[in-house]
PDB file of the backbone (N, CA, C, O) and the ligand in Angstrom, with CONECT records:
HET     ZN  A 101       1
ATOM      1  N   MET A   1     -33.216 -66.174  62.737  1.00  0.00           N
ATOM      2  CA  MET A   1     -34.167 -65.316  61.910  1.00  0.00           C
ATOM      3  C   MET A   1     -35.617 -65.557  62.214  1.00  0.00           C
ATOM      4  O   MET A   1     -35.997 -66.707  62.432  1.00  0.00           O
ATOM      5  N   ALA A   2     -36.456 -64.536  62.242  1.00  0.00           N
ATOM      6  CA  ALA A   2     -37.862 -64.609  62.504  1.00  0.00           C
ATOM      7  C   ALA A   2     -38.543 -65.424  61.287  1.00  0.00           C
ATOM      8  O   ALA A   2     -38.085 -65.347  60.147  1.00  0.00           O
ATOM      9  N   SER A   3     -39.581 -66.151  61.584  1.00  0.00           N
ATOM     10  CA  SER A   3     -40.285 -66.860  60.619  1.00  0.00           C
ATOM     11  C   SER A   3     -40.787 -65.968  59.474  1.00  0.00           C
ATOM     12  O   SER A   3     -40.938 -66.450  58.351  1.00  0.00           O
ATOM     13  N   SER A   4     -41.022 -64.805  59.710  1.00  0.00           N
ATOM     14  CA  SER A   4     -41.512 -63.753  58.657  1.00  0.00           C
ATOM     15  C   SER A   4     -40.379 -63.544  57.762  1.00  0.00           C
ATOM     16  O   SER A   4     -40.645 -63.089  56.649  1.00  0.00           O
ATOM     17  N   ASP A   5     -39.089 -63.809  58.067  1.00  0.00           N
ATOM     18  CA  ASP A   5     -38.084 -63.660  57.080  1.00  0.00           C
ATOM     19  C   ASP A   5     -37.901 -64.925  56.108  1.00  0.00           C
ATOM     20  O   ASP A   5     -37.023 -64.958  55.246  1.00  0.00           O
ATOM     21  N   LYS A   6     -38.771 -65.910  56.322  1.00  0.00           N
ATOM     22  CA  LYS A   6     -38.728 -67.016  55.508  1.00  0.00           C
ATOM     23  C   LYS A   6     -39.042 -66.910  54.143  1.00  0.00           C
ATOM     24  O   LYS A   6     -38.337 -67.455  53.293  1.00  0.00           O
ATOM     25  N   GLN A   7     -40.113 -66.209  53.842  1.00  0.00           N
ATOM     26  CA  GLN A   7     -40.788 -66.178  52.548  1.00  0.00           C
ATOM     27  C   GLN A   7     -39.755 -65.673  51.476  1.00  0.00           C
ATOM     28  O   GLN A   7     -39.691 -66.262  50.397  1.00  0.00           O
ATOM     29  N   TRP A   8     -38.952 -64.606  51.745  1.00  0.00           N
ATOM     30  CA  TRP A   8     -37.955 -64.175  50.726  1.00  0.00           C
ATOM     31  C   TRP A   8     -36.936 -65.125  50.405  1.00  0.00           C
ATOM     32  O   TRP A   8     -36.449 -65.242  49.281  1.00  0.00           O
ATOM     33  N   ARG A   9     -36.593 -65.857  51.489  1.00  0.00           N
ATOM     34  CA  ARG A   9     -35.630 -66.966  51.203  1.00  0.00           C
ATOM     35  C   ARG A   9     -36.237 -68.103  50.342  1.00  0.00           C
ATOM     36  O   ARG A   9     -35.589 -68.628  49.436  1.00  0.00           O
ATOM     37  N   ILE A  10     -37.353 -68.423  50.619  1.00  0.00           N
ATOM     38  CA  ILE A  10     -38.113 -69.451  49.799  1.00  0.00           C
ATOM     39  C   ILE A  10     -38.175 -68.969  48.336  1.00  0.00           C
ATOM     40  O   ILE A  10     -37.940 -69.740  47.406  1.00  0.00           O
ATOM     41  N   ASP A  11     -38.479 -67.747  48.168  1.00  0.00           N
ATOM     42  CA  ASP A  11     -38.564 -67.235  46.757  1.00  0.00           C
ATOM     43  C   ASP A  11     -37.178 -67.340  46.106  1.00  0.00           C
ATOM     44  O   ASP A  11     -37.063 -67.751  44.951  1.00  0.00           O
ATOM     45  N   PHE A  12     -36.103 -66.959  46.867  1.00  0.00           N
ATOM     46  CA  PHE A  12     -34.766 -66.927  46.226  1.00  0.00           C
ATOM     47  C   PHE A  12     -34.424 -68.401  45.848  1.00  0.00           C
ATOM     48  O   PHE A  12     -33.833 -68.636  44.794  1.00  0.00           O
ATOM     49  N   ALA A  13     -34.764 -69.314  46.634  1.00  0.00           N
ATOM     50  CA  ALA A  13     -34.262 -70.706  46.508  1.00  0.00           C
ATOM     51  C   ALA A  13     -35.279 -71.590  45.864  1.00  0.00           C
ATOM     52  O   ALA A  13     -35.084 -72.805  45.916  1.00  0.00           O
ATOM     53  N   LYS A  14     -36.385 -71.109  45.238  1.00  0.00           N
ATOM     54  CA  LYS A  14     -37.395 -71.889  44.754  1.00  0.00           C
ATOM     55  C   LYS A  14     -36.941 -72.867  43.639  1.00  0.00           C
ATOM     56  O   LYS A  14     -37.530 -73.936  43.480  1.00  0.00           O
ATOM     57  N   ARG A  15     -35.891 -72.495  42.868  1.00  0.00           N
ATOM     58  CA  ARG A  15     -35.460 -73.399  41.798  1.00  0.00           C
ATOM     59  C   ARG A  15     -34.855 -74.650  42.299  1.00  0.00           C
ATOM     60  O   ARG A  15     -34.673 -75.624  41.569  1.00  0.00           O
ATOM     61  N   LEU A  16     -34.535 -74.612  43.598  1.00  0.00           N
ATOM     62  CA  LEU A  16     -33.993 -75.853  44.190  1.00  0.00           C
ATOM     63  C   LEU A  16     -34.981 -76.795  44.926  1.00  0.00           C
ATOM     64  O   LEU A  16     -34.614 -77.715  45.657  1.00  0.00           O
ATOM     65  N   LYS A  17     -36.353 -76.455  44.644  1.00  0.00           N
ATOM     66  CA  LYS A  17     -37.393 -77.152  45.475  1.00  0.00           C
ATOM     67  C   LYS A  17     -37.456 -78.596  45.056  1.00  0.00           C
ATOM     68  O   LYS A  17     -37.598 -78.881  43.867  1.00  0.00           O
ATOM     69  N   GLY A  18     -37.353 -79.557  46.030  1.00  0.00           N
ATOM     70  CA  GLY A  18     -37.437 -80.979  45.733  1.00  0.00           C
ATOM     71  C   GLY A  18     -36.124 -81.616  45.384  1.00  0.00           C
ATOM     72  O   GLY A  18     -36.099 -82.820  45.125  1.00  0.00           O
ATOM     73  N   PHE A  19     -35.170 -80.983  45.363  1.00  0.00           N
ATOM     74  CA  PHE A  19     -33.800 -81.496  44.976  1.00  0.00           C
ATOM     75  C   PHE A  19     -33.259 -82.134  46.270  1.00  0.00           C
ATOM     76  O   PHE A  19     -33.568 -81.825  47.421  1.00  0.00           O
ATOM     77  N   ARG A  20     -32.363 -83.117  45.852  1.00  0.00           N
ATOM     78  CA  ARG A  20     -31.382 -83.635  47.014  1.00  0.00           C
ATOM     79  C   ARG A  20     -30.309 -82.813  47.235  1.00  0.00           C
ATOM     80  O   ARG A  20     -29.799 -82.261  46.260  1.00  0.00           O
ATOM     81  N   LEU A  21     -29.804 -82.601  48.498  1.00  0.00           N
ATOM     82  CA  LEU A  21     -28.679 -81.822  48.860  1.00  0.00           C
ATOM     83  C   LEU A  21     -27.823 -82.635  49.686  1.00  0.00           C
ATOM     84  O   LEU A  21     -28.277 -83.461  50.478  1.00  0.00           O
ATOM     85  N   GLN A  22     -26.485 -82.400  49.504  1.00  0.00           N
ATOM     86  CA  GLN A  22     -25.506 -83.186  50.240  1.00  0.00           C
ATOM     87  C   GLN A  22     -24.642 -82.222  51.034  1.00  0.00           C
ATOM     88  O   GLN A  22     -24.082 -81.283  50.469  1.00  0.00           O
ATOM     89  N   PHE A  23     -24.520 -82.454  52.405  1.00  0.00           N
ATOM     90  CA  PHE A  23     -23.729 -81.612  53.288  1.00  0.00           C
ATOM     91  C   PHE A  23     -22.217 -81.969  53.054  1.00  0.00           C
ATOM     92  O   PHE A  23     -21.809 -83.130  53.008  1.00  0.00           O
ATOM     93  N   GLN A  24     -21.508 -80.970  52.925  1.00  0.00           N
ATOM     94  CA  GLN A  24     -20.068 -81.266  52.704  1.00  0.00           C
ATOM     95  C   GLN A  24     -19.242 -79.872  52.895  1.00  0.00           C
ATOM     96  O   GLN A  24     -19.829 -78.801  53.054  1.00  0.00           O
ATOM     97  N   ALA A  25     -17.877 -79.987  52.863  1.00  0.00           N
ATOM     98  CA  ALA A  25     -17.041 -78.851  52.947  1.00  0.00           C
ATOM     99  C   ALA A  25     -17.136 -78.106  51.685  1.00  0.00           C
ATOM    100  O   ALA A  25     -17.321 -78.713  50.631  1.00  0.00           O
ATOM    101  N   TYR A  26     -17.021 -76.806  51.726  1.00  0.00           N
ATOM    102  CA  TYR A  26     -17.213 -76.003  50.552  1.00  0.00           C
ATOM    103  C   TYR A  26     -16.027 -76.158  49.603  1.00  0.00           C
ATOM    104  O   TYR A  26     -14.888 -76.102  50.066  1.00  0.00           O
ATOM    105  N   LYS A  27     -16.233 -76.347  48.316  1.00  0.00           N
ATOM    106  CA  LYS A  27     -15.169 -76.282  47.298  1.00  0.00           C
ATOM    107  C   LYS A  27     -15.669 -75.377  46.199  1.00  0.00           C
ATOM    108  O   LYS A  27     -16.806 -75.581  45.773  1.00  0.00           O
ATOM    109  N   PRO A  28     -14.981 -74.451  45.720  1.00  0.00           N
ATOM    110  CA  PRO A  28     -15.239 -73.626  44.617  1.00  0.00           C
ATOM    111  C   PRO A  28     -15.478 -74.573  43.341  1.00  0.00           C
ATOM    112  O   PRO A  28     -14.781 -75.572  43.162  1.00  0.00           O
ATOM    113  N   ARG A  29     -16.460 -74.211  42.507  1.00  0.00           N
ATOM    114  CA  ARG A  29     -16.716 -75.185  41.460  1.00  0.00           C
ATOM    115  C   ARG A  29     -15.929 -74.872  40.246  1.00  0.00           C
ATOM    116  O   ARG A  29     -15.961 -75.722  39.356  1.00  0.00           O
ATOM    117  N   GLY A  30     -15.204 -73.768  40.046  1.00  0.00           N
ATOM    118  CA  GLY A  30     -14.506 -73.410  38.838  1.00  0.00           C
ATOM    119  C   GLY A  30     -13.416 -72.518  39.053  1.00  0.00           C
ATOM    120  O   GLY A  30     -13.228 -72.013  40.160  1.00  0.00           O
ATOM    121  N   GLU A  31     -12.631 -72.272  37.997  1.00  0.00           N
ATOM    122  CA  GLU A  31     -11.431 -71.440  38.114  1.00  0.00           C
ATOM    123  C   GLU A  31     -11.790 -69.905  38.213  1.00  0.00           C
ATOM    124  O   GLU A  31     -11.060 -69.071  38.747  1.00  0.00           O
ATOM    125  N   ASN A  32     -13.002 -69.645  37.631  1.00  0.00           N
ATOM    126  CA  ASN A  32     -13.320 -68.169  37.715  1.00  0.00           C
ATOM    127  C   ASN A  32     -14.082 -67.692  38.931  1.00  0.00           C
ATOM    128  O   ASN A  32     -14.525 -66.548  39.026  1.00  0.00           O
ATOM    129  N   SER A  33     -14.205 -68.587  39.814  1.00  0.00           N
ATOM    130  CA  SER A  33     -14.977 -68.205  41.067  1.00  0.00           C
ATOM    131  C   SER A  33     -14.327 -68.839  42.251  1.00  0.00           C
ATOM    132  O   SER A  33     -14.059 -70.041  42.249  1.00  0.00           O
ATOM    133  N   ASP A  34     -14.060 -68.029  43.297  1.00  0.00           N
ATOM    134  CA  ASP A  34     -13.553 -68.465  44.519  1.00  0.00           C
ATOM    135  C   ASP A  34     -14.565 -68.548  45.685  1.00  0.00           C
ATOM    136  O   ASP A  34     -14.249 -68.841  46.839  1.00  0.00           O
ATOM    137  N   HIS A  35     -15.808 -68.260  45.265  1.00  0.00           N
ATOM    138  CA  HIS A  35     -16.851 -68.215  46.391  1.00  0.00           C
ATOM    139  C   HIS A  35     -18.180 -68.514  45.733  1.00  0.00           C
ATOM    140  O   HIS A  35     -18.292 -68.499  44.507  1.00  0.00           O
ATOM    141  N   ASP A  36     -19.178 -68.784  46.539  1.00  0.00           N
ATOM    142  CA  ASP A  36     -20.519 -68.941  46.079  1.00  0.00           C
ATOM    143  C   ASP A  36     -21.460 -68.322  47.255  1.00  0.00           C
ATOM    144  O   ASP A  36     -20.997 -67.902  48.316  1.00  0.00           O
ATOM    145  N   HIS A  37     -22.670 -68.320  46.967  1.00  0.00           N
ATOM    146  CA  HIS A  37     -23.616 -67.726  48.009  1.00  0.00           C
ATOM    147  C   HIS A  37     -24.739 -68.719  48.174  1.00  0.00           C
ATOM    148  O   HIS A  37     -25.149 -69.443  47.267  1.00  0.00           O
ATOM    149  N   CYS A  38     -25.207 -68.693  49.421  1.00  0.00           N
ATOM    150  CA  CYS A  38     -26.329 -69.498  49.809  1.00  0.00           C
ATOM    151  C   CYS A  38     -27.568 -69.045  48.911  1.00  0.00           C
ATOM    152  O   CYS A  38     -27.920 -67.870  48.806  1.00  0.00           O
ATOM    153  N   ALA A  39     -28.205 -70.156  48.259  1.00  0.00           N
ATOM    154  CA  ALA A  39     -29.232 -69.791  47.268  1.00  0.00           C
ATOM    155  C   ALA A  39     -30.392 -69.089  47.789  1.00  0.00           C
ATOM    156  O   ALA A  39     -31.173 -68.478  47.059  1.00  0.00           O
ATOM    157  N   ALA A  40     -30.516 -69.183  49.165  1.00  0.00           N
ATOM    158  CA  ALA A  40     -31.678 -68.653  49.840  1.00  0.00           C
ATOM    159  C   ALA A  40     -31.421 -67.378  50.550  1.00  0.00           C
ATOM    160  O   ALA A  40     -32.214 -66.446  50.419  1.00  0.00           O
ATOM    161  N   CYS A  41     -30.328 -67.270  51.322  1.00  0.00           N
ATOM    162  CA  CYS A  41     -30.091 -65.988  52.158  1.00  0.00           C
ATOM    163  C   CYS A  41     -28.788 -65.197  51.801  1.00  0.00           C
ATOM    164  O   CYS A  41     -28.384 -64.234  52.452  1.00  0.00           O
ATOM    165  N   TRP A  42     -28.212 -65.686  50.756  1.00  0.00           N
ATOM    166  CA  TRP A  42     -27.107 -65.055  50.101  1.00  0.00           C
ATOM    167  C   TRP A  42     -25.773 -65.046  51.125  1.00  0.00           C
ATOM    168  O   TRP A  42     -24.807 -64.315  50.907  1.00  0.00           O
ATOM    169  N   ALA A  43     -25.845 -65.848  52.129  1.00  0.00           N
ATOM    170  CA  ALA A  43     -24.631 -66.057  52.819  1.00  0.00           C
ATOM    171  C   ALA A  43     -23.389 -66.518  51.949  1.00  0.00           C
ATOM    172  O   ALA A  43     -23.522 -67.217  50.945  1.00  0.00           O
ATOM    173  N   LYS A  44     -22.257 -66.096  52.391  1.00  0.00           N
ATOM    174  CA  LYS A  44     -21.037 -66.489  51.486  1.00  0.00           C
ATOM    175  C   LYS A  44     -20.356 -67.618  51.839  1.00  0.00           C
ATOM    176  O   LYS A  44     -20.112 -67.858  53.021  1.00  0.00           O
ATOM    177  N   PHE A  45     -20.001 -68.388  50.891  1.00  0.00           N
ATOM    178  CA  PHE A  45     -19.136 -69.657  51.060  1.00  0.00           C
ATOM    179  C   PHE A  45     -17.972 -69.374  50.303  1.00  0.00           C
ATOM    180  O   PHE A  45     -17.993 -68.847  49.191  1.00  0.00           O
ATOM    181  N   ALA A  46     -16.765 -69.797  51.032  1.00  0.00           N
ATOM    182  CA  ALA A  46     -15.464 -69.695  50.457  1.00  0.00           C
ATOM    183  C   ALA A  46     -14.601 -70.619  51.160  1.00  0.00           C
ATOM    184  O   ALA A  46     -14.952 -71.215  52.178  1.00  0.00           O
ATOM    185  N   GLU A  47     -13.357 -70.746  50.553  1.00  0.00           N
ATOM    186  CA  GLU A  47     -12.205 -71.517  51.215  1.00  0.00           C
ATOM    187  C   GLU A  47     -11.485 -70.593  52.210  1.00  0.00           C
ATOM    188  O   GLU A  47     -11.104 -70.997  53.308  1.00  0.00           O
ATOM    189  N   PHE A  48     -11.321 -69.356  51.780  1.00  0.00           N
ATOM    190  CA  PHE A  48     -10.528 -68.462  52.494  1.00  0.00           C
ATOM    191  C   PHE A  48     -11.269 -68.000  53.845  1.00  0.00           C
ATOM    192  O   PHE A  48     -12.494 -68.043  53.952  1.00  0.00           O
ATOM    193  N   GLU A  49     -10.494 -67.598  54.765  1.00  0.00           N
ATOM    194  CA  GLU A  49     -11.052 -67.166  55.923  1.00  0.00           C
ATOM    195  C   GLU A  49     -11.537 -65.745  55.953  1.00  0.00           C
ATOM    196  O   GLU A  49     -10.965 -64.936  55.222  1.00  0.00           O
ATOM    197  N   GLY A  50     -12.532 -65.350  56.720  1.00  0.00           N
ATOM    198  CA  GLY A  50     -13.145 -64.041  56.764  1.00  0.00           C
ATOM    199  C   GLY A  50     -14.288 -63.999  57.589  1.00  0.00           C
ATOM    200  O   GLY A  50     -14.773 -65.024  58.067  1.00  0.00           O
ATOM    201  N   SER A  51     -14.822 -62.678  57.816  1.00  0.00           N
ATOM    202  CA  SER A  51     -15.925 -62.573  58.705  1.00  0.00           C
ATOM    203  C   SER A  51     -17.091 -62.978  57.899  1.00  0.00           C
ATOM    204  O   SER A  51     -17.211 -62.555  56.749  1.00  0.00           O
ATOM    205  N   ASP A  52     -18.011 -63.821  58.461  1.00  0.00           N
ATOM    206  CA  ASP A  52     -19.253 -64.294  57.866  1.00  0.00           C
ATOM    207  C   ASP A  52     -19.042 -65.162  56.745  1.00  0.00           C
ATOM    208  O   ASP A  52     -19.946 -65.335  55.927  1.00  0.00           O
ATOM    209  N   ILE A  53     -17.805 -65.785  56.624  1.00  0.00           N
ATOM    210  CA  ILE A  53     -17.534 -66.725  55.564  1.00  0.00           C
ATOM    211  C   ILE A  53     -17.971 -68.168  56.083  1.00  0.00           C
ATOM    212  O   ILE A  53     -17.621 -68.556  57.197  1.00  0.00           O
ATOM    213  N   LEU A  54     -18.668 -68.864  55.320  1.00  0.00           N
ATOM    214  CA  LEU A  54     -19.066 -70.200  55.601  1.00  0.00           C
ATOM    215  C   LEU A  54     -18.103 -71.228  54.864  1.00  0.00           C
ATOM    216  O   LEU A  54     -17.639 -71.017  53.744  1.00  0.00           O
ATOM    217  N   HIS A  55     -17.861 -72.350  55.611  1.00  0.00           N
ATOM    218  CA  HIS A  55     -16.874 -73.306  55.082  1.00  0.00           C
ATOM    219  C   HIS A  55     -17.480 -74.626  54.729  1.00  0.00           C
ATOM    220  O   HIS A  55     -16.843 -75.485  54.121  1.00  0.00           O
ATOM    221  N   GLU A  56     -18.723 -74.778  55.119  1.00  0.00           N
ATOM    222  CA  GLU A  56     -19.496 -76.024  54.706  1.00  0.00           C
ATOM    223  C   GLU A  56     -20.953 -75.685  54.591  1.00  0.00           C
ATOM    224  O   GLU A  56     -21.418 -74.684  55.137  1.00  0.00           O
ATOM    225  N   GLY A  57     -21.684 -76.533  53.869  1.00  0.00           N
ATOM    226  CA  GLY A  57     -22.999 -76.252  53.564  1.00  0.00           C
ATOM    227  C   GLY A  57     -23.678 -77.459  52.877  1.00  0.00           C
ATOM    228  O   GLY A  57     -23.118 -78.555  52.852  1.00  0.00           O
ATOM    229  N   TYR A  58     -24.761 -77.270  52.380  1.00  0.00           N
ATOM    230  CA  TYR A  58     -25.607 -78.370  51.542  1.00  0.00           C
ATOM    231  C   TYR A  58     -25.478 -77.845  50.049  1.00  0.00           C
ATOM    232  O   TYR A  58     -25.819 -76.715  49.700  1.00  0.00           O
ATOM    233  N   ALA A  59     -24.990 -78.726  49.291  1.00  0.00           N
ATOM    234  CA  ALA A  59     -24.737 -78.568  47.891  1.00  0.00           C
ATOM    235  C   ALA A  59     -25.634 -79.471  46.986  1.00  0.00           C
ATOM    236  O   ALA A  59     -26.066 -80.550  47.391  1.00  0.00           O
ATOM    237  N   THR A  60     -25.865 -79.029  45.873  1.00  0.00           N
ATOM    238  CA  THR A  60     -26.751 -79.894  44.807  1.00  0.00           C
ATOM    239  C   THR A  60     -25.898 -80.986  44.523  1.00  0.00           C
ATOM    240  O   THR A  60     -24.682 -80.945  44.705  1.00  0.00           O
ATOM    241  N   CYS A  61     -26.582 -82.071  44.033  1.00  0.00           N
ATOM    242  CA  CYS A  61     -25.898 -83.343  43.651  1.00  0.00           C
ATOM    243  C   CYS A  61     -25.911 -83.566  42.130  1.00  0.00           C
ATOM    244  O   CYS A  61     -26.281 -82.659  41.384  1.00  0.00           O
ATOM    245  N   ASP A  62     -25.521 -84.738  41.670  1.00  0.00           N
ATOM    246  CA  ASP A  62     -25.400 -84.983  40.122  1.00  0.00           C
ATOM    247  C   ASP A  62     -26.714 -84.927  39.562  1.00  0.00           C
ATOM    248  O   ASP A  62     -26.788 -84.774  38.343  1.00  0.00           O
ATOM    249  N   ASP A  63     -27.829 -85.030  40.273  1.00  0.00           N
ATOM    250  CA  ASP A  63     -29.162 -84.989  39.667  1.00  0.00           C
ATOM    251  C   ASP A  63     -29.735 -83.611  39.380  1.00  0.00           C
ATOM    252  O   ASP A  63     -30.760 -83.458  38.715  1.00  0.00           O
ATOM    253  N   TYR A  64     -29.016 -82.592  39.919  1.00  0.00           N
ATOM    254  CA  TYR A  64     -29.357 -81.266  39.686  1.00  0.00           C
ATOM    255  C   TYR A  64     -29.020 -80.916  38.194  1.00  0.00           C
ATOM    256  O   TYR A  64     -27.902 -81.196  37.763  1.00  0.00           O
ATOM    257  N   PRO A  65     -29.915 -80.339  37.430  1.00  0.00           N
ATOM    258  CA  PRO A  65     -29.673 -80.005  36.013  1.00  0.00           C
ATOM    259  C   PRO A  65     -28.338 -79.298  35.707  1.00  0.00           C
ATOM    260  O   PRO A  65     -27.650 -79.598  34.732  1.00  0.00           O
ATOM    261  N   ARG A  66     -28.011 -78.332  36.606  1.00  0.00           N
ATOM    262  CA  ARG A  66     -26.709 -77.588  36.427  1.00  0.00           C
ATOM    263  C   ARG A  66     -25.544 -78.159  37.037  1.00  0.00           C
ATOM    264  O   ARG A  66     -24.460 -77.576  36.986  1.00  0.00           O
ATOM    265  N   GLY A  67     -25.712 -79.355  37.657  1.00  0.00           N
ATOM    266  CA  GLY A  67     -24.635 -80.018  38.207  1.00  0.00           C
ATOM    267  C   GLY A  67     -24.436 -80.095  39.641  1.00  0.00           C
ATOM    268  O   GLY A  67     -25.013 -79.350  40.433  1.00  0.00           O
ATOM    269  N   ALA A  68     -23.584 -81.037  39.982  1.00  0.00           N
ATOM    270  CA  ALA A  68     -23.199 -81.072  41.475  1.00  0.00           C
ATOM    271  C   ALA A  68     -22.485 -79.889  41.981  1.00  0.00           C
ATOM    272  O   ALA A  68     -21.678 -79.327  41.240  1.00  0.00           O
ATOM    273  N   ARG A  69     -22.702 -79.461  43.163  1.00  0.00           N
ATOM    274  CA  ARG A  69     -22.104 -78.264  43.821  1.00  0.00           C
ATOM    275  C   ARG A  69     -22.310 -77.040  43.014  1.00  0.00           C
ATOM    276  O   ARG A  69     -21.511 -76.117  43.170  1.00  0.00           O
ATOM    277  N   TYR A  70     -23.338 -76.912  42.122  1.00  0.00           N
ATOM    278  CA  TYR A  70     -23.634 -75.783  41.503  1.00  0.00           C
ATOM    279  C   TYR A  70     -24.363 -74.744  42.347  1.00  0.00           C
ATOM    280  O   TYR A  70     -24.123 -73.544  42.207  1.00  0.00           O
ATOM    281  N   GLU A  71     -25.242 -75.199  43.215  1.00  0.00           N
ATOM    282  CA  GLU A  71     -26.045 -74.445  44.127  1.00  0.00           C
ATOM    283  C   GLU A  71     -25.624 -74.831  45.634  1.00  0.00           C
ATOM    284  O   GLU A  71     -25.342 -75.987  45.949  1.00  0.00           O
ATOM    285  N   TRP A  72     -25.612 -73.813  46.478  1.00  0.00           N
ATOM    286  CA  TRP A  72     -25.229 -74.057  47.918  1.00  0.00           C
ATOM    287  C   TRP A  72     -26.282 -73.374  48.757  1.00  0.00           C
ATOM    288  O   TRP A  72     -26.767 -72.278  48.474  1.00  0.00           O
ATOM    289  N   VAL A  73     -26.614 -74.136  49.859  1.00  0.00           N
ATOM    290  CA  VAL A  73     -27.543 -73.724  50.877  1.00  0.00           C
ATOM    291  C   VAL A  73     -26.878 -73.855  52.250  1.00  0.00           C
ATOM    292  O   VAL A  73     -26.352 -74.911  52.603  1.00  0.00           O
ATOM    293  N   CYS A  74     -26.914 -72.742  53.029  1.00  0.00           N
ATOM    294  CA  CYS A  74     -26.303 -72.749  54.362  1.00  0.00           C
ATOM    295  C   CYS A  74     -27.181 -73.702  55.398  1.00  0.00           C
ATOM    296  O   CYS A  74     -28.338 -74.064  55.185  1.00  0.00           O
ATOM    297  N   GLN A  75     -26.475 -73.995  56.435  1.00  0.00           N
ATOM    298  CA  GLN A  75     -27.056 -74.838  57.502  1.00  0.00           C
ATOM    299  C   GLN A  75     -28.405 -74.233  57.966  1.00  0.00           C
ATOM    300  O   GLN A  75     -29.434 -74.906  58.025  1.00  0.00           O
ATOM    301  N   THR A  76     -28.338 -72.960  58.281  1.00  0.00           N
ATOM    302  CA  THR A  76     -29.490 -72.273  58.791  1.00  0.00           C
ATOM    303  C   THR A  76     -30.734 -72.383  57.910  1.00  0.00           C
ATOM    304  O   THR A  76     -31.835 -72.723  58.342  1.00  0.00           O
ATOM    305  N   CYS A  77     -30.466 -72.063  56.619  1.00  0.00           N
ATOM    306  CA  CYS A  77     -31.574 -72.170  55.631  1.00  0.00           C
ATOM    307  C   CYS A  77     -32.083 -73.605  55.474  1.00  0.00           C
ATOM    308  O   CYS A  77     -33.293 -73.834  55.447  1.00  0.00           O
ATOM    309  N   PHE A  78     -31.130 -74.610  55.366  1.00  0.00           N
ATOM    310  CA  PHE A  78     -31.541 -75.858  55.253  1.00  0.00           C
ATOM    311  C   PHE A  78     -32.513 -76.265  56.410  1.00  0.00           C
ATOM    312  O   PHE A  78     -33.559 -76.879  56.203  1.00  0.00           O
ATOM    313  N   ASP A  79     -32.135 -75.922  57.488  1.00  0.00           N
ATOM    314  CA  ASP A  79     -32.881 -76.356  58.748  1.00  0.00           C
ATOM    315  C   ASP A  79     -34.296 -75.535  58.768  1.00  0.00           C
ATOM    316  O   ASP A  79     -35.303 -76.097  59.200  1.00  0.00           O
ATOM    317  N   ASP A  80     -34.337 -74.319  58.334  1.00  0.00           N
ATOM    318  CA  ASP A  80     -35.520 -73.459  58.352  1.00  0.00           C
ATOM    319  C   ASP A  80     -36.515 -73.809  57.256  1.00  0.00           C
ATOM    320  O   ASP A  80     -37.732 -73.771  57.437  1.00  0.00           O
ATOM    321  N   LEU A  81     -35.939 -74.150  56.120  1.00  0.00           N
ATOM    322  CA  LEU A  81     -36.684 -74.169  54.908  1.00  0.00           C
ATOM    323  C   LEU A  81     -36.953 -75.680  54.342  1.00  0.00           C
ATOM    324  O   LEU A  81     -37.670 -75.848  53.355  1.00  0.00           O
ATOM    325  N   LYS A  82     -36.387 -76.668  54.968  1.00  0.00           N
ATOM    326  CA  LYS A  82     -36.399 -77.986  54.264  1.00  0.00           C
ATOM    327  C   LYS A  82     -37.747 -78.607  54.125  1.00  0.00           C
ATOM    328  O   LYS A  82     -37.989 -79.410  53.225  1.00  0.00           O
ATOM    329  N   ASP A  83     -38.672 -78.217  55.061  1.00  0.00           N
ATOM    330  CA  ASP A  83     -40.026 -78.731  54.890  1.00  0.00           C
ATOM    331  C   ASP A  83     -40.753 -78.147  53.643  1.00  0.00           C
ATOM    332  O   ASP A  83     -41.339 -78.812  52.789  1.00  0.00           O
ATOM    333  N   GLU A  84     -40.615 -76.774  53.679  1.00  0.00           N
ATOM    334  CA  GLU A  84     -41.373 -76.087  52.531  1.00  0.00           C
ATOM    335  C   GLU A  84     -40.657 -76.444  51.144  1.00  0.00           C
ATOM    336  O   GLU A  84     -41.267 -76.518  50.078  1.00  0.00           O
ATOM    337  N   MET A  85     -39.378 -76.640  51.287  1.00  0.00           N
ATOM    338  CA  MET A  85     -38.666 -76.890  50.017  1.00  0.00           C
ATOM    339  C   MET A  85     -38.397 -78.371  49.578  1.00  0.00           C
ATOM    340  O   MET A  85     -37.719 -78.716  48.609  1.00  0.00           O
ATOM    341  N   GLN A  86     -39.073 -79.210  50.495  1.00  0.00           N
ATOM    342  CA  GLN A  86     -38.979 -80.608  50.193  1.00  0.00           C
ATOM    343  C   GLN A  86     -37.550 -81.057  49.959  1.00  0.00           C
ATOM    344  O   GLN A  86     -37.252 -81.847  49.063  1.00  0.00           O
ATOM    345  N   TRP A  87     -36.724 -80.549  50.755  1.00  0.00           N
ATOM    346  CA  TRP A  87     -35.285 -80.932  50.594  1.00  0.00           C
ATOM    347  C   TRP A  87     -34.990 -82.325  51.427  1.00  0.00           C
ATOM    348  O   TRP A  87     -35.459 -82.541  52.544  1.00  0.00           O
ATOM    349  N   SER A  88     -34.223 -83.143  50.776  1.00  0.00           N
ATOM    350  CA  SER A  88     -33.692 -84.277  51.336  1.00  0.00           C
ATOM    351  C   SER A  88     -32.172 -84.408  51.374  1.00  0.00           C
ATOM    352  O   SER A  88     -31.527 -83.856  50.483  1.00  0.00           O
ATOM    353  N   THR A  89     -31.622 -85.012  52.219  1.00  0.00           N
ATOM    354  CA  THR A  89     -30.118 -85.152  52.051  1.00  0.00           C
ATOM    355  C   THR A  89     -29.716 -86.425  51.471  1.00  0.00           C
ATOM    356  O   THR A  89     -30.319 -87.476  51.691  1.00  0.00           O
ATOM    357  N   ALA A  90     -28.640 -86.314  50.691  1.00  0.00           N
ATOM    358  CA  ALA A  90     -28.106 -87.461  49.939  1.00  0.00           C
ATOM    359  C   ALA A  90     -27.053 -88.165  50.784  1.00  0.00           C
ATOM    360  O   ALA A  90     -26.247 -87.540  51.474  1.00  0.00           O
ATOM    361  N   ALA A  91     -27.094 -89.475  50.703  1.00  0.00           N
ATOM    362  CA  ALA A  91     -25.978 -90.242  51.381  1.00  0.00           C
ATOM    363  C   ALA A  91     -24.711 -89.978  50.754  1.00  0.00           C
ATOM    364  O   ALA A  91     -24.640 -89.718  49.553  1.00  0.00           O
ATOM    365  N   LYS A  92     -23.588 -90.040  51.597  1.00  0.00           N
ATOM    366  CA  LYS A  92     -22.270 -89.729  51.025  1.00  0.00           C
ATOM    367  C   LYS A  92     -21.838 -90.892  50.097  1.00  0.00           C
ATOM    368  O   LYS A  92     -20.758 -90.843  49.508  1.00  0.00           O
TER     369      LYS A  92
HETATM  370 ZN    ZN A 101     -28.686 -69.397  53.839  1.00  0.00          ZN2+
END
C-alpha cells in the first residue's frame, strides 16, 4: 500500500495506540463469531480457508481493557504503522 493510505488505517486503529500486541495464530474469541477483522485495514481473520483470509496476526494482550485477542492487526498493518501507533510486541 502507498504511504498515503496510512492515515485512514491509523484512524481506524487509534484505540490500539500504545498497546502491546502478540503475534499468534488466529483463534475466534467467542461462540458468536468465527472471524475478526484487522483493526486498521479490515482484512479478515478466520480459521476457515478462503480467499484473502488471514490465519495469523497480532492480537491484543491481557493488558488491553477489552481483553486478550479482542483486537487483531494484520502483519502488513503492524509493519506499516508500528512507529506511529507505538506498538510493541509481547514476549510469548
Ligand atoms: Zn491490516
